[in-house]
C-alpha positions in Angstrom: 0.2 116.5 -74.8 3.8 117.2 -76.6 4.1 118.7 -80.1 4.6 116.1 -83.0 5.3 118.2 -85.9 8.2 120.6 -86.8 7.9 124.5 -86.9 9.0 124.2 -90.7 6.1 121.8 -91.7 4.0 124.9 -91.2 3.8 127.2 -94.5 1.4 129.7 -92.8 0.7 130.6 -89.2 -3.1 132.0 -88.1 -3.1 133.5 -84.6 -6.0 134.4 -82.3 -5.3 137.3 -80.1 -6.7 137.6 -76.7 -5.3 134.6 -74.6 -2.9 133.6 -77.0 -0.8 136.3 -78.1 -2.1 139.3 -75.7 -3.3 138.8 -72.2 -6.9 138.5 -71.4 -6.6 141.0 -69.0 -5.6 143.3 -71.3 -9.2 143.3 -73.1 -10.9 142.7 -70.1 -9.4 145.2 -67.8 -8.5 147.9 -70.1 -10.1 148.0 -73.5 -13.7 147.1 -72.5 -13.5 149.8 -69.6 -12.2 152.3 -72.0 -14.8 151.4 -74.3 -17.7 151.6 -71.4 -16.3 154.9 -70.3 -16.3 156.6 -73.6 -19.7 155.3 -75.1 -22.1 157.6 -73.1 -20.3 160.9 -74.9 -20.1 159.4 -78.0 -24.0 158.3 -78.0 -24.7 161.9 -76.7 -23.9 162.9 -80.5 -26.8 161.5 -81.8 -30.6 162.1 -82.1 -32.5 159.3 -81.1 -34.7 157.4 -82.0 -32.1 156.7 -84.7 -33.6 156.5 -88.1 -31.2 155.9 -91.6 -32.6 159.2 -93.0 -32.3 161.3 -89.8 -29.4 163.8 -90.5 -26.9 163.5 -87.3 -23.6 165.6 -86.1 -21.9 163.0 -85.0 -19.3 160.6 -87.0 -21.2 159.3 -90.0 -19.3 156.1 -90.1 -20.3 155.5 -86.3 -24.2 156.1 -87.0 -23.8 153.6 -90.1 -22.9 151.0 -87.2 -25.5 152.1 -84.5 -28.6 151.9 -86.6 -27.6 148.2 -87.1 -28.4 147.2 -83.3 -32.0 146.1 -83.1 -34.6 148.9 -83.6 -36.1 148.2 -80.0 -33.0 149.5 -78.7 -32.4 152.7 -81.0 -35.3 154.3 -79.6 -33.4 156.4 -76.6 -30.0 157.0 -75.7 -30.5 155.1 -72.5 -31.9 151.9 -74.0 -29.1 151.6 -76.6 -26.3 152.4 -73.6 -27.9 149.8 -71.3 -28.0 147.2 -74.4 -24.4 147.6 -75.4 -22.9 147.7 -71.9 -24.9 144.5 -71.1 -23.1 142.9 -74.4 -20.0 143.9 -73.0 -20.5 142.7 -69.6 -21.4 139.2 -71.3 -18.6 139.2 -73.4 -21.3 138.7 -76.5 -19.7 138.3 -79.9 -21.4 140.7 -81.3 -20.6 141.9 -84.9 -22.0 145.3 -84.5 -20.5 145.6 -80.8 -17.1 144.6 -82.4 -17.1 147.4 -85.1 -18.3 149.9 -82.7 -15.4 149.1 -80.2 -12.8 149.4 -83.2 -13.9 152.9 -83.9 -13.6 153.9 -80.2 -10.8 152.4 -79.3 -9.1 154.1 -82.1 -9.1 157.1 -79.7 -7.4 155.6 -77.1 -4.4 154.3 -79.3 -4.5 157.7 -81.1 -4.1 159.6 -78.0 -1.5 157.1 -76.4 -4.1 156.0 -73.4 -3.9 152.6 -74.9 -1.1 150.0 -76.2 -1.2 146.5 -76.4 0.9 144.4 -74.1 1.7 141.5 -76.3 3.6 138.6 -74.6 7.4 139.0 -75.4 7.8 135.3 -76.7 4.8 136.1 -79.2 6.6 139.4 -80.5 9.6 137.2 -81.0 7.6 135.0 -82.5 5.5 136.8 -85.3 9.1 138.1 -86.3 10.6 135.1 -86.6 7.6 133.8 -88.8 7.7 137.4 -90.7 11.4 136.2 -91.5 10.4 132.6 -92.5 7.0 132.9 -93.9 6.6 136.4 -95.0 4.2 137.5 -92.0 1.2 136.1 -89.9 -2.2 135.6 -90.3 -4.9 137.1 -87.5 -8.2 135.8 -87.0 -10.0 137.3 -83.9 -13.5 138.2 -82.8 -12.7 141.6 -82.7 -13.3 143.7 -86.0 -10.2 144.0 -88.3 -10.2 147.7 -87.4 -9.6 146.6 -83.7 -6.8 144.2 -84.7 -4.9 146.6 -86.8 -5.3 149.1 -84.2 -4.0 146.7 -81.6 -1.1 145.5 -83.9 -0.1 149.1 -84.6 0.2 149.9 -81.1 2.3 147.0 -79.1 4.0 148.0 -76.0 7.6 147.5 -76.3 10.8 148.4 -74.1 14.0 150.2 -75.5 17.2 148.6 -74.2 17.1 151.2 -71.3 14.0 150.2 -70.2 11.9 152.8 -71.9 8.1 152.0 -72.9 7.6 152.6 -76.5 4.8 151.9 -79.1 5.7 149.4 -81.9 3.9 148.9 -84.9 3.6 145.1 -85.9 1.0 145.7 -88.8 3.9 145.3 -91.3 4.2 141.3 -89.9 0.5 140.4 -90.3 -0.4 139.1 -93.8 -3.9 139.6 -93.8 -6.8 139.8 -91.4 -10.1 137.7 -90.5 -12.7 138.6 -88.1 -16.3 137.1 -87.6 -17.7 139.6 -90.0 -15.5 138.5 -93.3 -15.2 135.0 -92.2 -17.7 133.7 -89.4 -17.8 132.5 -86.1 -14.8 131.3 -84.5 -16.3 127.9 -83.5 -17.5 127.3 -86.9 -15.4 124.7 -89.1 -16.5 126.7 -92.3 -14.9 129.8 -90.9 -11.7 127.9 -90.9 -12.2 126.6 -94.1 -12.8 129.9 -95.7 -9.6 130.5 -94.3 -8.0 127.9 -96.2 -9.6 128.9 -99.3 -7.4 132.7 -98.9 -4.3 131.0 -97.8 -2.1 129.7 -100.7 -0.8 126.8 -99.1 -1.3 123.4 -100.7 -1.5 121.1 -97.7 -4.2 122.0 -95.0 -2.0 120.8 -92.2 0.7 123.1 -93.2 -1.8 125.8 -91.7 -0.9 126.1 -88.3 -3.9 128.0 -85.9 -3.0 129.2 -82.7 -5.5 130.0 -79.7 -6.6 129.4 -76.2 -10.2 128.6 -76.9 -10.4 124.5 -77.1 -13.6 124.9 -79.5 -11.7 127.4 -81.9 -9.0 124.8 -81.9 -11.4 121.9 -82.3 -13.1 123.8 -85.1 -9.8 124.6 -86.5 -8.6 120.6 -86.5 -11.6 119.5 -88.3 -10.9 121.7 -91.1 -7.9 120.0 -91.6 -5.4 122.5 -90.5 -2.8 121.8 -87.5 -3.9 123.8 -84.0 -2.6 123.9 -80.7 -4.0 125.3 -77.5 -1.8 128.3 -76.1 -1.8 127.9 -72.5 -0.6 131.6 -70.9 -1.3 133.0 -67.3 -4.4 134.3 -66.6 -6.1 131.9 -69.4 -9.0 129.6 -68.7 -7.9 126.4 -67.0 -8.1 123.6 -69.2 -10.0 120.2 -68.1 -8.4 116.8 -68.1 -9.6 115.8 -71.2 -8.7 119.1 -73.0 -5.3 118.4 -71.6 -5.0 114.8 -72.9 -7.0 115.5 -76.3 -5.2 118.9 -77.9 -1.6 119.6 -78.2 -0.3 122.5 -76.1 2.2 124.9 -76.1 3.3 127.7 -73.0 5.9 129.4 -74.9 6.0 130.3 -78.7 9.6 129.5 -78.4 9.1 125.7 -78.6 7.7 126.0 -81.8 11.4 126.8 -83.2 
């Protein structure tokens, strides 16, 4: 479906991350494997069974996350490791898992082992929206911490072709995740976001995502919303292609 609204009609832009501004492959082929590879050594720092009153040698912040997993899987390191690996394998949007991933990914970003390969047209659009609107909002199933790490370590290139890491957090007005807002397929979540964005007309808030269910929920809240189609994303069926407005290049919004 072709676009019907002019970009200047929007007073705020809310962006999904995976499959929208960043390739799905980055999350599945780089972030997830890094997290899983680091997990055993992280868990080995703690005493099992995990109990809130137990003195631990590892990070207190990570421990406070680990004890939020079900008690049935925190009885041993093996049980907890197996539980977390299954959540990752099945791409379960578990809020506790997302918090833990954020802390472990921080190590990779800090060491330079991880940089986020945002789509070039997405980077350009984010800068344009920052100039026009003061910035963008981010709404992802990844934790706010993980979002800030990703946008703080964006892979870009210098004029002579060298790779460098760029911080785009100054372009982000606020960050929403499933902990502070709720499920991304729930209309109530988008209503909460609308309450936090100082725009009078709901239609003036644009939400972009690769997920039809998320776009549907945003539309029901009164927002404007398009499906972003990028290489590696899930194929849309015939009905979805007809029902929703689609963009393939962020440049088409300007």
